[in-house]
C-alpha positions, 0 to 999 in steps of 0.5 A, a space after each residue: 150872489 152878485 158874481 153869479 148874476 154878473 157870470 150869467 149876464 157876461 155869458 148871455 152877452 158873449 152868446 148874443 155877440 156870437 149869434 149876431 156875428 154868425 148871422 148872415 148866411 150870404 143869402 139875400 132876403 127872400 122879398 129881395 129876390 124876383 124871378 121872371 119868365 119871359 114869355 110869361 104867356 104864349 099860344 103854340 100849335 100842337 107839336 110846335 116850339 116856343 122859346 123861354 128865358 128865366 131870369 132874376 133879380 136879387 141873387 148874390 150869386 148865380 142860382 142853380 136852375 131847373 125848368 118843368 111842366 107843372 102838370 106832369 110835376 103834380 102828377 108825380 114821377 117824370 116832371 118832363 123838364 130835361 137837359 138837351 137833347 129830347 128824351 126818348 120816353 113820351 110826356 103827354 104834356 110836352 117837354 121843356 128842355 134847357 142846357 145846364 142847371 149852372 147856365 144863368 139866365 136860363 133859356 129853355 125850349 118847350 115842345 108842345 104835345 099833340 094834345 091841345 091844352 093848357 100847360 104850366 112851365 115852371 122856372 125855378 132858381 135856387 141859391 144856397 149857402 153852407 146851412 141854408 138855401 133860398 129857392 124861388 119859382 116863376 111860371 109860364 102859361 102855354 096854350 096849345 092849340 090844334 
């Protein structure tokens, strides 16, 4: 009986060492990463453009990035975020273009629609490891005026 208990304890100890040794997937903890969009709030005339920059602190490697317009994203289908140049299909919320998913920090340009309104541009950064990923978003509020 003593040998069985000893074998179980040894097995548990070995499993704990293996599990603890494999922890740490190379990703920072979510609370260590902060995303920001410059300009966080802006006003632009219909048909106008505004430049934005997305950046972050805390990632251990350059993340993969995306931009989109939240109203379009929530409506389903096209999220109105594109690589340059501008798309040929219309997007009633305007467009946001950026150069590459791997360019970080990321710059983007918002092309305002012909309809006034308030639109929310989302910047997303994702860092992944072999078995996990960390994803954060930040937003900019753009008011489009006539």
